C-alpha positions as a LaTeX table, in Angstrom:
\begin{tabular}{lrrr}
\hline
Residue & $x$ (\AA) & $y$ (\AA) & $z$ (\AA) \\
\hline
Met1 & 13.06 & 14.41 & 3.15 \\
Asn2 & 16.43 & 12.69 & 3.51 \\
Gly3 & 15.51 & 9.17 & 2.58 \\
Tyr4 & 12.74 & 6.63 & 2.10 \\
Leu5 & 11.50 & 3.50 & 3.82 \\
Phe6 & 9.94 & 0.71 & 1.74 \\
Val7 & 7.67 & $-1.69$ & 3.66 \\
Phe8 & 6.64 & $-4.84$ & 1.77 \\
Phe9 & 6.11 & $-8.59$ & 1.72 \\
Thr10 & 7.89 & $-11.01$ & $-0.62$ \\
Gly11 & 5.50 & $-13.78$ & $-1.68$ \\
Glu12 & 3.88 & $-17.04$ & $-0.62$ \\
His13 & 7.05 & $-18.87$ & 0.45 \\
Asp14 & 8.11 & $-19.47$ & 4.08 \\
Asn15 & 7.92 & $-16.15$ & 5.97 \\
Gly16 & 7.26 & $-14.35$ & 2.69 \\
Glu17 & 3.92 & $-13.09$ & 3.98 \\
Gln18 & 5.45 & $-11.01$ & 6.76 \\
Ile19 & 6.90 & $-7.47$ & 7.07 \\
Tyr20 & 10.18 & $-6.55$ & 5.34 \\
Phe21 & 12.04 & $-3.21$ & 5.20 \\
Ala22 & 14.33 & $-1.53$ & 2.65 \\
Val23 & 15.77 & 2.01 & 2.60 \\
Ser24 & 16.84 & 4.45 & $-0.08$ \\
Arg25 & 18.32 & 7.93 & $-0.44$ \\
Asp26 & 16.79 & 8.76 & $-3.81$ \\
Gly27 & 13.65 & 6.59 & $-3.92$ \\
Leu28 & 14.98 & 4.55 & $-6.84$ \\
His29 & 17.95 & 2.60 & $-5.47$ \\
Trp30 & 17.08 & 0.34 & $-2.55$ \\
Gln31 & 19.01 & $-1.54$ & 0.13 \\
Asp32 & 17.26 & $-4.41$ & 1.93 \\
Leu33 & 17.46 & $-4.33$ & 5.74 \\
Asn34 & 17.87 & $-7.07$ & 8.34 \\
Glu35 & 19.88 & $-9.28$ & 5.97 \\
Gly36 & 16.76 & $-9.81$ & 3.89 \\
Lys37 & 14.80 & $-11.34$ & 6.79 \\
Pro38 & 11.41 & $-10.16$ & 8.09 \\
Val39 & 11.45 & $-7.22$ & 10.50 \\
Leu40 & 8.01 & $-7.99$ & 11.96 \\
Leu41 & 6.14 & $-11.30$ & 12.19 \\
Ser42 & 2.41 & $-11.72$ & 12.66 \\
Thr43 & 1.58 & $-14.66$ & 14.91 \\
Ile44 & $-2.07$ & $-13.73$ & 15.36 \\
Gly45 & $-5.12$ & $-14.02$ & 13.10 \\
Glu46 & $-4.15$ & $-15.84$ & 9.91 \\
Lys47 & $-0.50$ & $-15.78$ & 11.07 \\
Gly48 & 0.65 & $-13.92$ & 7.99 \\
Val49 & 0.27 & $-10.45$ & 6.48 \\
Arg50 & 0.29 & $-9.02$ & 2.97 \\
Asp51 & 0.09 & $-5.59$ & 1.37 \\
Pro52 & 1.49 & $-3.61$ & 4.33 \\
Phe53 & 1.00 & 0.15 & 4.57 \\
Leu54 & 2.65 & 2.71 & 6.85 \\
Val55 & 1.38 & 6.15 & 7.91 \\
Arg56 & 2.71 & 8.82 & 10.25 \\
Asp57 & 0.41 & 10.81 & 12.55 \\
Pro58 & 1.19 & 14.47 & 11.67 \\
His59 & 0.46 & 15.63 & 15.24 \\
Lys60 & 1.77 & 12.87 & 17.51 \\
Gly61 & 4.48 & 11.54 & 15.19 \\
Thr62 & 3.30 & 7.98 & 15.84 \\
Phe63 & 3.73 & 5.47 & 13.03 \\
Tyr64 & 0.94 & 3.00 & 12.30 \\
Leu65 & 1.78 & $-0.04$ & 10.19 \\
Phe66 & $-1.20$ & $-2.12$ & 9.08 \\
Ala67 & $-1.71$ & $-4.97$ & 6.66 \\
Thr68 & $-4.06$ & $-7.57$ & 5.20 \\
Asp69 & $-4.60$ & $-10.44$ & 7.64 \\
Leu70 & $-3.91$ & $-13.23$ & 5.17 \\
Arg71 & $-1.52$ & $-16.12$ & 4.59 \\
Ile72 & $-2.03$ & $-17.76$ & 1.22 \\
Gly73 & 0.95 & $-19.99$ & 2.07 \\
Ala74 & $-1.32$ & $-21.79$ & 4.56 \\
Asn75 & $-2.96$ & $-23.41$ & 1.51 \\
Lys76 & $-6.50$ & $-22.12$ & 2.00 \\
Gly77 & $-6.37$ & $-20.63$ & $-1.48$ \\
Trp78 & $-7.54$ & $-17.44$ & $-3.17$ \\
Glu79 & $-11.18$ & $-18.49$ & $-3.40$ \\
Ala80 & $-11.48$ & $-18.86$ & 0.37 \\
Ala81 & $-9.67$ & $-15.58$ & 0.93 \\
Gln82 & $-11.94$ & $-13.64$ & $-1.42$ \\
Tyr83 & $-15.23$ & $-14.96$ & $-0.07$ \\
Glu84 & $-14.47$ & $-16.08$ & 3.49 \\
Gly85 & $-11.24$ & $-14.32$ & 4.46 \\
Ser86 & $-10.50$ & $-12.32$ & 7.59 \\
Arg87 & $-12.32$ & $-9.01$ & 7.89 \\
Asn88 & $-9.60$ & $-7.74$ & 10.21 \\
Ile89 & $-6.38$ & $-5.84$ & 9.68 \\
Ile90 & $-3.18$ & $-6.43$ & 11.65 \\
Val91 & $-1.75$ & $-3.26$ & 13.23 \\
Trp92 & 1.59 & $-2.32$ & 14.80 \\
Glu93 & 2.59 & 1.13 & 16.08 \\
Ser94 & 5.91 & 2.82 & 16.82 \\
Ser95 & 7.35 & 6.20 & 17.77 \\
Asp96 & 10.71 & 5.67 & 16.04 \\
Leu97 & 10.41 & 2.87 & 13.42 \\
Ile98 & 12.64 & 0.71 & 15.63 \\
Gln99 & 10.61 & $-0.31$ & 18.67 \\
Trp100 & 7.21 & $-1.69$ & 17.68 \\
Ser101 & 4.15 & $-2.60$ & 19.73 \\
Glu102 & 2.75 & $-6.09$ & 19.80 \\
Ala103 & 0.58 & $-6.80$ & 16.78 \\
Arg104 & $-3.14$ & $-6.33$ & 17.29 \\
Ser105 & $-6.08$ & $-7.45$ & 15.19 \\
Cys106 & $-8.73$ & $-4.83$ & 14.39 \\
Ser107 & $-12.08$ & $-5.54$ & 12.79 \\
Val108 & $-12.91$ & $-3.13$ & 9.95 \\
Gly109 & $-14.61$ & $-5.19$ & 7.24 \\
Val110 & $-18.30$ & $-5.24$ & 6.41 \\
Glu111 & $-20.54$ & $-8.12$ & 7.44 \\
Asp112 & $-20.89$ & $-10.91$ & 4.85 \\
Ala113 & $-17.84$ & $-9.62$ & 2.89 \\
Gly114 & $-14.66$ & $-11.51$ & 2.16 \\
Cys115 & $-11.11$ & $-10.53$ & 2.98 \\
Val116 & $-10.05$ & $-6.94$ & 3.66 \\
Trp117 & $-7.66$ & $-6.57$ & 0.71 \\
Ala118 & $-4.70$ & $-4.18$ & 0.64 \\
Pro119 & $-5.74$ & $-1.62$ & 3.28 \\
Glu120 & $-4.17$ & 1.82 & 2.87 \\
Gly121 & $-4.67$ & 5.21 & 4.46 \\
Ile122 & $-4.13$ & 8.95 & 4.21 \\
Tyr123 & $-4.54$ & 11.68 & 6.82 \\
Asp124 & $-7.64$ & 13.82 & 6.22 \\
Thr125 & $-6.79$ & 17.26 & 7.60 \\
Ala126 & $-10.42$ & 18.39 & 7.34 \\
Lys127 & $-11.54$ & 15.62 & 9.71 \\
Glu128 & $-8.28$ & 15.37 & 11.69 \\
Ala129 & $-8.38$ & 11.61 & 11.30 \\
Phe130 & $-6.98$ & 8.89 & 9.07 \\
Phe131 & $-9.12$ & 7.81 & 6.15 \\
Ile132 & $-8.42$ & 4.14 & 5.53 \\
Phe133 & $-9.70$ & 2.17 & 2.55 \\
Trp134 & $-9.56$ & $-1.36$ & 1.22 \\
Ala135 & $-11.27$ & $-3.75$ & $-1.20$ \\
Ser136 & $-13.74$ & $-6.45$ & $-0.22$ \\
Met137 & $-15.72$ & $-8.99$ & $-2.20$ \\
Ile138 & $-19.43$ & $-8.82$ & $-1.40$ \\
Lys139 & $-22.78$ & $-9.58$ & $-2.97$ \\
Leu140 & $-25.30$ & $-6.87$ & $-2.16$ \\
Glu141 & $-29.04$ & $-7.29$ & $-2.08$ \\
Gly142 & $-30.48$ & $-7.66$ & $-5.57$ \\
Glu143 & $-27.16$ & $-8.57$ & $-7.21$ \\
Lys144 & $-26.59$ & $-11.81$ & $-9.10$ \\
Ser145 & $-22.95$ & $-12.15$ & $-8.11$ \\
Ala146 & $-20.39$ & $-10.68$ & $-5.73$ \\
Lys147 & $-17.76$ & $-8.15$ & $-6.77$ \\
Gln148 & $-14.83$ & $-6.29$ & $-5.28$ \\
Arg149 & $-15.57$ & $-2.74$ & $-4.12$ \\
Ile150 & $-13.44$ & $-0.17$ & $-2.32$ \\
Tyr151 & $-14.68$ & 0.51 & 1.21 \\
Gly152 & $-13.60$ & 3.27 & 3.55 \\
Ala153 & $-13.66$ & 4.19 & 7.24 \\
Tyr154 & $-12.11$ & 6.75 & 9.59 \\
Thr155 & $-9.92$ & 6.30 & 12.65 \\
Lys156 & $-7.83$ & 8.50 & 14.93 \\
Asp157 & $-5.91$ & 5.76 & 16.73 \\
Phe158 & $-6.21$ & 2.52 & 14.71 \\
Arg159 & $-8.20$ & 1.02 & 17.55 \\
Lys160 & $-11.65$ & 2.47 & 17.02 \\
Phe161 & $-13.01$ & 2.76 & 13.46 \\
Ser162 & $-16.10$ & 4.40 & 12.04 \\
Arg163 & $-18.76$ & 2.37 & 10.27 \\
Pro164 & $-17.39$ & 1.28 & 6.85 \\
Phe165 & $-19.00$ & 2.64 & 3.69 \\
Ile166 & $-18.66$ & 2.08 & $-0.06$ \\
Tyr167 & $-16.03$ & 4.51 & $-1.33$ \\
Met168 & $-15.64$ & 3.40 & $-4.96$ \\
Glu169 & $-17.32$ & 0.85 & $-7.18$ \\
Ala170 & $-17.50$ & 0.16 & $-10.90$ \\
Ser171 & $-19.25$ & $-2.24$ & $-13.23$ \\
Asn172 & $-16.32$ & $-4.63$ & $-12.68$ \\
His173 & $-14.06$ & $-5.41$ & $-9.72$ \\
Val174 & $-11.77$ & $-2.66$ & $-8.40$ \\
Ile175 & $-8.98$ & $-3.26$ & $-5.86$ \\
Asp176 & $-5.61$ & $-1.89$ & $-4.69$ \\
Met177 & $-6.26$ & 1.83 & $-4.33$ \\
Asn178 & $-3.49$ & 4.31 & $-3.50$ \\
Ile179 & $-4.14$ & 8.01 & $-2.74$ \\
Val180 & $-1.62$ & 10.87 & $-2.58$ \\
Glu181 & $-2.13$ & 14.61 & $-2.15$ \\
Asp182 & $-0.46$ & 17.22 & $-4.37$ \\
Lys183 & $-1.20$ & 20.93 & $-4.87$ \\
Gly184 & $-4.69$ & 20.79 & $-3.41$ \\
Trp185 & $-5.79$ & 17.60 & $-5.20$ \\
Tyr186 & $-6.05$ & 13.99 & $-4.12$ \\
Tyr187 & $-4.75$ & 11.69 & $-6.85$ \\
Arg188 & $-6.10$ & 8.14 & $-6.84$ \\
Phe189 & $-4.58$ & 5.08 & $-8.48$ \\
Val190 & $-6.63$ & 1.88 & $-8.59$ \\
Lys191 & $-6.46$ & $-1.52$ & $-10.26$ \\
Asp192 & $-9.26$ & $-2.30$ & $-12.71$ \\
Glu193 & $-9.61$ & $-6.07$ & $-12.45$ \\
Ser194 & $-11.41$ & $-6.32$ & $-15.80$ \\
Cys195 & $-8.24$ & $-5.39$ & $-17.71$ \\
Lys196 & $-5.58$ & $-5.93$ & $-15.00$ \\
Arg197 & $-4.20$ & $-2.41$ & $-15.33$ \\
Ile198 & $-3.96$ & 0.78 & $-13.26$ \\
Thr199 & $-6.23$ & 3.78 & $-13.79$ \\
Met200 & $-5.82$ & 7.30 & $-12.40$ \\
Asp201 & $-8.17$ & 10.10 & $-11.38$ \\
Arg202 & $-8.31$ & 12.97 & $-8.90$ \\
Val203 & $-10.74$ & 14.66 & $-6.50$ \\
Lys204 & $-10.64$ & 17.94 & $-4.61$ \\
Asn205 & $-11.80$ & 16.36 & $-1.36$ \\
Leu206 & $-11.47$ & 12.76 & $-0.28$ \\
Leu207 & $-15.21$ & 12.13 & $-0.16$ \\
Asp208 & $-16.10$ & 13.93 & $-3.39$ \\
Ser209 & $-18.41$ & 11.97 & $-5.66$ \\
Ser210 & $-17.30$ & 14.03 & $-8.66$ \\
Thr211 & $-14.00$ & 12.81 & $-10.09$ \\
Glu212 & $-11.69$ & 13.93 & $-12.89$ \\
Ser213 & $-10.12$ & 11.12 & $-14.90$ \\
Ile214 & $-6.50$ & 11.53 & $-15.99$ \\
Arg215 & $-5.33$ & 9.74 & $-19.09$ \\
Val216 & $-1.95$ & 8.05 & $-18.68$ \\
Pro217 & $-0.91$ & 6.48 & $-22.02$ \\
Val218 & 1.83 & 4.30 & $-20.54$ \\
Leu219 & $-0.58$ & 2.78 & $-18.00$ \\
Glu220 & $-3.09$ & 2.03 & $-20.74$ \\
Glu221 & $-0.48$ & $-0.26$ & $-22.32$ \\
Leu222 & 0.77 & $-1.82$ & $-19.09$ \\
Phe223 & $-1.17$ & $-4.98$ & $-18.25$ \\
Gly224 & $-0.82$ & $-7.54$ & $-15.46$ \\
Val225 & 0.07 & $-4.96$ & $-12.79$ \\
Glu226 & $-1.34$ & $-4.16$ & $-9.35$ \\
Gly227 & $-0.35$ & $-2.61$ & $-6.01$ \\
Pro228 & 0.23 & 0.97 & $-7.27$ \\
Glu229 & 2.19 & 3.23 & $-4.88$ \\
Ala230 & 3.06 & 6.86 & $-5.64$ \\
Tyr231 & 5.56 & 9.09 & $-3.83$ \\
Gln232 & 7.50 & 12.26 & $-4.58$ \\
Leu233 & 11.21 & 12.07 & $-5.41$ \\
Pro234 & 13.84 & 14.52 & $-4.08$ \\
Asp235 & 13.84 & 16.53 & $-7.34$ \\
Gly236 & 10.07 & 17.10 & $-7.13$ \\
Lys237 & 9.14 & 14.50 & $-9.73$ \\
Trp238 & 6.73 & 11.72 & $-8.84$ \\
Cys239 & 7.44 & 8.00 & $-8.89$ \\
Leu240 & 4.71 & 5.39 & $-9.33$ \\
Ile241 & 5.69 & 1.80 & $-8.66$ \\
Val242 & 3.48 & $-1.08$ & $-9.85$ \\
Asp243 & 3.76 & $-4.75$ & $-8.95$ \\
Gln244 & 4.15 & $-6.87$ & $-12.11$ \\
Phe245 & 2.18 & $-9.81$ & $-10.71$ \\
Gly246 & 1.34 & $-11.07$ & $-14.20$ \\
Thr247 & 4.96 & $-11.85$ & $-15.01$ \\
Gly248 & 6.21 & $-12.31$ & $-11.44$ \\
Lys249 & 8.92 & $-9.69$ & $-11.89$ \\
Gly250 & 8.12 & $-7.58$ & $-8.83$ \\
Tyr251 & 7.90 & $-3.80$ & $-8.84$ \\
Leu252 & 8.46 & $-1.52$ & $-11.84$ \\
Pro253 & 9.04 & 2.25 & $-11.34$ \\
Leu254 & 7.52 & 4.93 & $-13.56$ \\
Val255 & 8.34 & 8.65 & $-13.21$ \\
Cys256 & 6.46 & 11.82 & $-14.18$ \\
Asn257 & 7.02 & 15.56 & $-13.92$ \\
Glu258 & 3.47 & 16.49 & $-12.89$ \\
Leu259 & 0.72 & 14.24 & $-11.56$ \\
Ala260 & $-1.84$ & 16.53 & $-13.18$ \\
Met261 & $-0.32$ & 15.79 & $-16.59$ \\
Gly262 & $-0.05$ & 12.03 & $-16.12$ \\
Asp263 & 3.17 & 12.09 & $-18.15$ \\
Phe264 & 4.62 & 8.89 & $-16.69$ \\
Thr265 & 7.45 & 7.06 & $-18.41$ \\
Ile266 & 8.96 & 3.71 & $-17.43$ \\
Glu267 & 12.41 & 4.02 & $-15.89$ \\
Lys268 & 15.29 & 2.32 & $-17.69$ \\
Pro269 & 16.76 & $-0.69$ & $-15.82$ \\
Met270 & 20.10 & 1.06 & $-15.36$ \\
Asp271 & 18.39 & 3.95 & $-13.55$ \\
Tyr272 & 17.00 & 2.00 & $-10.59$ \\
Asp273 & 17.86 & $-0.90$ & $-8.29$ \\
Leu274 & 15.15 & $-2.56$ & $-6.22$ \\
Gly275 & 17.57 & $-4.59$ & $-4.11$ \\
Lys276 & 18.03 & $-8.33$ & $-3.80$ \\
Leu277 & 14.55 & $-9.19$ & $-2.54$ \\
Lys278 & 11.63 & $-9.30$ & $-4.96$ \\
Lys279 & 9.29 & $-6.79$ & $-3.42$ \\
Arg280 & 5.56 & $-7.42$ & $-3.49$ \\
His281 & 2.72 & $-5.01$ & $-2.77$ \\
Gly282 & 3.87 & $-2.58$ & $-0.09$ \\
Cys283 & 4.38 & 1.15 & 0.43 \\
Val284 & 7.06 & 3.86 & 0.43 \\
Ile285 & 7.22 & 6.81 & 2.84 \\
Pro286 & 9.75 & 9.65 & 3.20 \\
Ile287 & 11.87 & 9.58 & 6.37 \\
Ser288 & 14.30 & 11.96 & 8.07 \\
Glu289 & 18.08 & 11.68 & 8.22 \\
Asp290 & 17.90 & 10.54 & 11.86 \\
Glu291 & 15.31 & 7.90 & 11.02 \\
Leu292 & 17.41 & 6.62 & 8.14 \\
Lys293 & 20.50 & 6.38 & 10.36 \\
Arg294 & 18.58 & 4.60 & 13.13 \\
Leu295 & 17.21 & 2.03 & 10.70 \\
Asn296 & 20.64 & 1.34 & 9.27 \\
Lys297 & 22.19 & 1.06 & 12.73 \\
Lys298 & 19.43 & $-1.22$ & 14.02 \\
Tyr299 & 19.58 & $-3.59$ & 11.10 \\
Asn300 & 23.36 & $-3.79$ & 10.80 \\
Asn301 & 23.98 & $-2.12$ & 7.47 \\
Ile302 & 27.52 & $-0.86$ & 7.07 \\
Ser303 & 26.49 & 2.30 & 5.25 \\
Cys304 & 23.45 & 4.51 & 4.66 \\
Arg305 & 24.80 & 5.99 & 1.42 \\
Val306 & 22.02 & 4.43 & $-0.71$ \\
\hline
\end{tabular}
């Protein structure tokens, strides 16, 4: 890896619920692209997107960028989104991170559910397809009230999707799952809505029902956070960023030596720079030197030394 691309939205203000880019050399110091303006705009569906996620097809090299079809700034409110929101995701694709297809709307949600919250994905080598997952509010037969569950589905092309199924549920709401692979394990970070904090576990295979919880002391004390995103830094350590929605401060980075140990510590303010824009729930992916240079050239940055 020679750099990183951060894809995110910025809030409920004008054009805040659209797609923004930032780049970094070290995964901790970020430079906003396109003069802080959106890179992609959704003019279909709800005419706004949140919680964007970006994956790369390991065989074709194609990038798929997909996001929640939602615009809270349209004043429908959170209640409507949770119970009556769009069950679609908005998808773009690209071969080079510069030229993007027209946005398309893809139906993935389950019938009678609310909004498809914070869709993410990871390539499942065993199935040679992308496993995508999201949270939806739904009341199942025999239940007294609805709750947020994590659903999953498979796709090879982000056009056709398998039938969605329940991937994770708990006694309380769970949302905002992120999954990364390391040393033969899949590590999963998820927001427990009952306490507004992030929990961590791991599984050997993506569809395993048996999980191994990992205790992370710093996360047990960190409340009012969501949107966890983990990625490996150039020195082999792992960074976990969490969106401090409770205080409105944007993302906070934590770093650990080994995911298996869960030894995360919060980075000191002088050791990171998230750029001028306040970044809301998004994702970070490693990119090549050529991709970093193309992004900087396209979006008029003077230097790519970040």
